[in-house]
C-alpha positions in Angstrom: 0.0 0.0 0.0 1.4 3.3 -1.1 0.9 6.4 1.1 2.1 10.0 1.1 4.0 11.7 3.9 4.9 15.4 3.9 6.9 17.9 5.9 6.6 21.7 5.9 9.6 24.0 5.9 9.9 27.8 6.1 12.5 30.5 5.6 12.8 34.2 4.9 14.6 35.4 1.8 14.9 38.2 -0.7 14.9 37.9 -4.5 13.9 39.7 -7.6 12.8 38.8 -11.1 14.8 41.3 -13.2 12.7 41.0 -16.4 9.3 41.2 -14.6 7.1 44.1 -15.8 5.6 44.7 -12.4 6.9 45.2 -8.8 8.7 41.8 -8.7 11.5 43.3 -10.7 12.5 45.1 -7.5 14.4 43.4 -4.7 11.8 42.2 -2.2 11.3 39.5 0.4 9.0 36.6 1.1 8.2 34.3 4.0 8.6 31.1 2.0 6.7 28.0 2.8 7.7 24.6 1.3 5.9 21.2 1.5 8.0 18.2 0.5 5.8 15.2 -0.1 7.1 11.6 -0.6 5.0 8.8 -1.9 5.9 5.2 -1.3 5.0 2.0 0.5 4.5 1.8 4.2 7.5 -0.1 5.6 7.7 -2.9 8.2 7.8 -0.3 11.0 4.6 1.5 9.8 6.3 4.5 8.1 7.0 5.6 4.6 10.0 7.6 6.0 10.6 9.1 9.4 9.8 12.8 9.4 13.1 13.6 11.1 15.0 11.7 8.3 13.1 13.8 5.7 14.0 16.9 7.6 17.7 16.1 7.4 17.5 15.6 3.6 16.1 19.1 3.1 17.9 21.0 5.9 21.0 22.0 4.0 18.9 23.9 1.4 16.7 25.6 4.0 19.8 26.7 6.0 21.5 28.0 2.8 18.4 30.0 1.8 17.2 31.4 5.2 17.8 35.1 5.4 19.7 35.1 2.1 19.2 36.8 -1.2 18.3 34.3 -3.9 19.9 35.3 -7.1 19.7 34.0 -10.7 23.1 33.3 -12.2 22.2 35.6 -15.1 21.4 38.6 -12.8 24.9 40.1 -12.9 23.7 43.4 -11.5 22.3 41.9 -8.3 25.2 39.4 -8.0 27.7 42.2 -8.0 25.7 44.0 -5.2 25.4 41.0 -2.9 29.1 40.1 -3.4 30.3 43.7 -2.8 28.2 44.0 0.3 29.2 40.5 1.5 25.5 39.6 1.9 24.4 36.0 2.4 23.2 34.8 -1.0 22.5 31.6 -3.0 23.0 31.5 -6.8 20.5 29.6 -8.9 20.9 28.4 -12.4 17.6 30.1 -13.4 15.4 33.0 -12.3 14.2 32.6 -8.8 10.5 32.1 -9.5 8.6 29.7 -7.3 8.4 27.3 -10.2 12.1 27.2 -10.6 12.7 26.8 -6.8 10.3 23.9 -6.7 12.0 22.2 -9.6 15.4 22.9 -8.1 14.5 21.3 -4.8 13.1 18.2 -6.4 16.2 17.8 -8.7 18.5 18.4 -5.7 16.7 15.7 -3.7 17.0 13.2 -6.5 20.6 13.9 -7.2 21.8 14.1 -3.5 19.6 11.4 -2.0 18.9 8.8 -4.7 20.2 6.0 -2.5 17.8 7.0 0.3 14.8 7.0 -2.0 15.8 3.7 -3.4 16.1 2.2 0.1 12.6 3.4 1.1 11.1 2.5 -2.4 9.9 6.1 -2.8 7.9 6.4 -6.0 7.4 10.2 -6.2 8.6 13.5 -4.7 6.4 16.6 -4.8 7.7 20.0 -3.8 5.3 22.9 -3.3 6.7 26.3 -2.7 4.6 29.3 -1.7 5.8 32.8 -1.8 2.6 34.2 -0.2 -0.4 32.8 1.5 -2.4 32.8 -1.8 -0.1 31.4 -4.4 2.3 28.4 -4.9 4.1 26.4 -7.5 4.3 22.6 -7.3 6.6 20.2 -9.1 6.3 16.4 -9.0 9.0 13.9 -10.1 8.4 10.2 -10.4 11.2 8.1 -9.0 11.8 4.9 -11.0 13.4 1.7 -9.9 16.8 2.9 -11.2 16.1 6.4 -10.0 15.2 7.5 -13.5 13.1 10.6 -13.4 10.0 11.4 -15.3 9.0 15.0 -14.7 5.4 15.9 -14.1 5.2 19.6 -13.6 2.2 21.0 -12.0 2.2 24.7 -11.5 -0.8 25.9 -9.6 -2.0 29.1 -8.1 -4.9 29.8 -5.8 -6.5 33.2 -5.8 
């Protein structure tokens, strides 16, 4: 029997979307919320995965992002500012949209913890990231027997 388990994480961070035509082109902050959901069989001890174990898998990212400026690698202007000011920052390969953050976390989890997911027979990972109380992006990846990944992007927003 497959079941889903999830853990919520939160952090404070600043970012901007430099090409945005509205206010998001300015540096601004969010109280981010993230839900990481794992799907897989309930093991002999009655768990899909211990919540504390899941927390340890995600903890390095949350610590790196908390009270940091999240910067796209292509945003040379903001990169020069955070480096000159010696601000805590994290450089992403793409713009720091909620959609890209959710994909980044799912990809990170698969790359860094493939052996853990294989051991627990995890079949999918879903990452939901909310920038505000009314909107979020969600990304699901299927985890195959050989940790092959089939992406199933689901970007959602509630109004």
